[in-house]
Structures are given as C-alpha cells and as structure tokens.
C-alpha positions as CSV (number, residue, x, y, z in Angstrom):
1,X,19.6,80.9,-94.0
2,X,18.1,77.6,-92.9
3,X,20.2,77.6,-89.8
4,X,18.9,81.0,-88.9
5,X,15.3,80.0,-89.5
6,X,15.7,76.8,-87.5
7,X,17.4,78.8,-84.7
8,X,14.6,81.3,-84.6
9,X,12.0,78.6,-84.5
10,X,13.8,76.8,-81.7
11,X,14.1,80.0,-79.7
12,X,10.4,80.7,-80.2
13,X,9.5,77.2,-79.0
14,X,11.7,77.5,-76.0
15,X,10.1,80.9,-75.1
16,X,6.6,79.4,-75.6
17,X,7.5,76.5,-73.3
18,X,8.9,78.8,-70.7
19,X,5.8,81.0,-70.8
20,X,3.5,78.0,-70.5
21,X,5.4,76.8,-67.4
22,X,5.2,80.2,-65.8
23,X,1.5,80.5,-66.2
24,X,0.7,77.1,-64.7
25,X,-1.5,77.5,-61.5
26,X,-2.0,74.8,-58.9
27,X,-4.8,75.1,-56.3
28,X,-5.3,72.9,-53.3
29,X,-8.2,73.2,-51.0
30,X,-7.3,73.0,-47.3
31,X,-9.0,72.4,-44.0
32,X,-9.9,75.8,-42.5
33,X,-8.6,74.6,-39.1
34,X,-5.1,73.6,-40.5
35,X,-2.2,75.7,-39.1
36,X,-0.3,77.1,-42.1
37,X,2.3,79.8,-41.8
38,X,4.1,80.7,-45.0
39,X,5.7,84.1,-44.3
40,X,5.5,84.7,-40.6
41,X,3.0,87.5,-41.1
42,X,-0.4,87.8,-39.4
43,X,-2.7,85.0,-40.7
44,X,-6.0,83.1,-40.0
45,X,-4.4,80.9,-37.4
46,X,-3.4,83.9,-35.4
47,X,-7.0,85.3,-35.7
48,X,-8.5,82.0,-34.4
49,X,-6.0,81.7,-31.4
50,X,-6.5,85.4,-30.4
51,X,-10.3,85.3,-30.8
52,X,-10.7,82.2,-28.7
53,X,-8.4,83.4,-26.0
54,X,-10.1,86.8,-25.7
55,X,-13.6,85.2,-25.6
56,X,-12.6,82.8,-22.9
57,X,-11.0,85.6,-20.9
58,X,-14.2,87.8,-21.1
59,X,-16.5,84.9,-20.1
60,X,-14.4,84.1,-17.1
61,X,-14.6,87.7,-15.9
62,X,-17.5,88.6,-13.5
63,X,-18.9,91.5,-15.6
64,X,-21.9,89.5,-16.9
65,X,-23.0,88.2,-13.5
66,X,-22.5,91.7,-11.9
67,X,-24.8,93.2,-14.6
68,X,-27.5,90.6,-13.9
69,X,-27.4,91.2,-10.2
70,X,-28.2,94.9,-10.9
71,X,-30.7,94.0,-13.7
72,X,-32.4,90.7,-12.9
73,X,-33.7,88.8,-16.0
74,X,-31.8,91.0,-18.5
75,X,-28.7,90.3,-20.7
76,X,-26.1,93.0,-21.0
77,X,-26.2,94.7,-24.4
78,X,-22.9,95.3,-26.2
79,X,-22.0,97.3,-29.3
80,X,-18.8,96.9,-31.3
81,X,-16.7,100.0,-31.5
82,X,-13.3,100.5,-33.1
83,X,-10.6,97.9,-33.3
84,X,-7.4,99.8,-34.2
85,X,-4.5,98.4,-36.2
86,X,-1.4,99.9,-34.7
87,X,0.9,97.2,-36.0
88,X,3.6,97.4,-38.7
89,X,1.6,95.4,-41.3
90,X,-1.8,95.4,-42.8
91,X,-4.3,93.6,-40.5
92,X,-8.1,93.5,-41.0
93,X,-9.0,93.9,-37.4
94,X,-12.8,93.7,-38.2
95,X,-12.4,89.9,-38.4
96,X,-11.3,89.8,-34.8
97,X,-14.2,91.9,-33.7
98,X,-16.7,89.8,-35.7
99,X,-15.4,86.5,-34.2
100,X,-15.7,88.0,-30.8
101,X,-19.2,89.3,-31.6
102,X,-20.3,85.8,-32.9
103,X,-19.1,84.1,-29.7
104,X,-21.0,86.6,-27.5
105,X,-24.3,86.2,-29.4
106,X,-24.1,82.4,-29.6
107,X,-23.4,82.2,-25.9
108,X,-27.0,83.4,-25.2
109,X,-25.5,85.5,-22.3
110,X,-25.2,88.8,-24.2
111,X,-27.3,90.8,-26.6
112,X,-25.6,92.7,-29.4
113,X,-26.9,95.8,-31.3
114,X,-25.8,97.0,-34.8
115,X,-22.6,99.0,-34.9
116,X,-22.1,102.3,-36.8
117,X,-21.3,100.7,-40.1
118,X,-24.8,98.9,-40.2
119,X,-26.9,101.2,-38.0
120,X,-27.3,103.9,-40.7
121,X,-28.7,101.5,-43.3
122,X,-31.2,100.1,-40.7
123,X,-32.3,103.6,-39.7
124,X,-32.8,104.5,-43.4
125,X,-34.9,101.4,-43.9
126,X,-37.0,102.2,-40.8
127,X,-37.5,105.8,-42.1
128,X,-38.6,104.5,-45.5
129,X,-41.2,102.3,-43.9
130,X,-42.9,105.3,-42.3
131,X,-43.9,106.4,-45.8
132,X,-44.0,103.3,-48.0
133,X,-45.0,100.3,-45.7
134,X,-48.4,99.6,-44.4
135,X,-49.3,101.0,-41.0
136,X,-49.5,97.6,-39.3
137,X,-46.1,96.5,-40.6
138,X,-44.1,99.7,-40.4
139,X,-41.6,99.6,-37.6
140,X,-41.9,102.4,-35.0
141,X,-39.2,105.1,-34.6
142,X,-37.5,105.6,-31.2
143,X,-37.6,101.9,-30.3
144,X,-33.8,101.1,-30.5
145,X,-32.2,99.3,-27.7
146,X,-29.4,101.3,-26.1
147,X,-26.1,99.5,-25.5
148,X,-24.8,99.0,-22.0
149,X,-21.2,98.3,-23.0
150,X,-18.8,99.3,-25.8
151,X,-16.3,96.7,-27.1
152,X,-13.1,98.1,-28.5
153,X,-9.5,97.0,-29.0
154,X,-6.2,97.2,-30.9
155,X,-3.4,95.2,-32.4
156,X,0.2,96.2,-31.9
157,X,3.5,94.6,-33.0
158,X,7.1,94.5,-31.8
159,X,10.0,93.4,-34.0
160,X,13.4,92.2,-32.8
161,X,15.9,91.3,-35.6
162,X,19.4,90.0,-35.7
163,X,21.0,88.7,-38.9
164,X,18.6,86.4,-40.7
165,X,16.4,85.9,-37.6
166,X,13.4,88.0,-36.6
167,X,11.1,87.7,-33.6
168,X,7.8,89.2,-34.3
169,X,5.4,89.7,-31.4
170,X,1.7,90.6,-31.8
171,X,-0.2,92.1,-28.8
172,X,-4.0,92.0,-29.3
173,X,-6.0,93.8,-26.6
174,X,-9.7,94.2,-26.1
175,X,-11.8,95.9,-23.5
176,X,-15.5,96.4,-22.5
177,X,-16.5,99.9,-21.3
178,X,-19.6,100.8,-19.4
179,X,-21.1,103.5,-21.7
180,X,-22.9,105.3,-18.9
181,X,-20.0,105.6,-16.5
182,X,-16.9,105.1,-18.7
183,X,-15.8,102.3,-16.3
184,X,-13.8,99.5,-17.8
185,X,-15.5,96.2,-16.8
186,X,-13.1,93.9,-18.6
187,X,-9.7,94.1,-20.3
188,X,-8.0,91.2,-22.0
189,X,-4.8,90.7,-24.0
190,X,-3.4,87.8,-26.1
191,X,0.2,87.6,-27.3
192,X,1.4,85.8,-30.4
193,X,5.2,85.4,-30.8
194,X,6.9,84.1,-33.9
195,X,10.5,83.3,-34.7
196,X,11.2,83.8,-38.4
197,X,14.4,82.5,-40.0
198,X,15.3,83.5,-43.5
199,X,17.9,81.8,-45.8
200,X,21.1,83.7,-46.2
201,X,21.3,83.1,-49.9
202,X,18.5,83.8,-52.4
203,X,18.6,82.8,-56.1
C-alpha cells in the first residue's frame, strides 16, 4: 500500500516537473537590423533587402526628372495600389509597400496621397465637418489632389527540391504606372535566393 502511494506521489512529482519545464519561456530582445533566418521562410531581413533595392532602383530611373521637365516646380504624386502575394507562403505584402512609401515621402522628391484603405475614412471625416465643424475650420469638398502615378507590385516564389535540400527563390517586382496614359514609367525587381538544408533524422 505504501509502495503504491509512494509510487503515485513520485509519478505526480515527475509529471509536475515535466510540465513546469515545458511551460518555461525565454525571451531575448534583438537588434532590428540583425540578420536572423530560422526556417528559410520569408522574414524581416528579406523585406529590408527588397525594399532598399527597389527604392534605389526607382530613384536611379529618370521618371522623376522627366515629370519635372513637363511640370516645373511640382513633385510627382504617387498612390499605392495593390501588392499581390502570388507566392507559396503567407507574406504580408503591405509591409513592402509601406517601406517603399516611406522612402519616397522622406526623399522630398515625391508626394503621396492616401490609398483606398485610408481614403474612405478621410472622406467620411471631411463630410462630417460640413455639418458639425465651424465654417472657418471645415475642410472644403472637391479639393483632393489627384495622383499622377500608381505603385503596384507582386511577390512570387519558385521551389527546387532534391532530397533534404531546397532552393527557395523569391521574385519581388514593383512598377509605377502613369494613371492618365497607362504607361509604365518604372519597373523593378529584386530576387532573394535561399538554400535550405534539413537534417535527415528527426527525433
């Protein structure tokens, strides 16, 4: 009887110890610029590399200077369109678009207007002001700035696998389109290629 009781208590203690070990959590804060790749999937390092490359490519293209020749003293106005995820994994493409947008605005060479996801709320607020704000502070209707160019892009992937090795390639493209003429004034693409090796035996 005592042996059974002792055995049960020992088993209970072992289970509690096991559960306490399983629930332990360790968190380390990292530098946002550190390159860390755990799984080989799309990550923040890829976003940074792609965004910087596309921004550099677009600024080296003559579309800004060509616009200013036709419209002296004016910056081209850009609106962000759709960045499609046509890859084989979940990728939040809005982060790429936002990084690109930040670079354009901070350069001082380009003006940006609100995209569809924010435009509706701005218009609702402006409409509300017509009824509830004072006449001298209410913002007028019909004063929006029309965009000259639409920015859009896509992410695609290609997989090549043999045995325990996989080559995963990401193709990230972006383009600026003249809204009035549908003419593409800039097209850029950045490629990320990764070799992923997996252990043959898992325990």
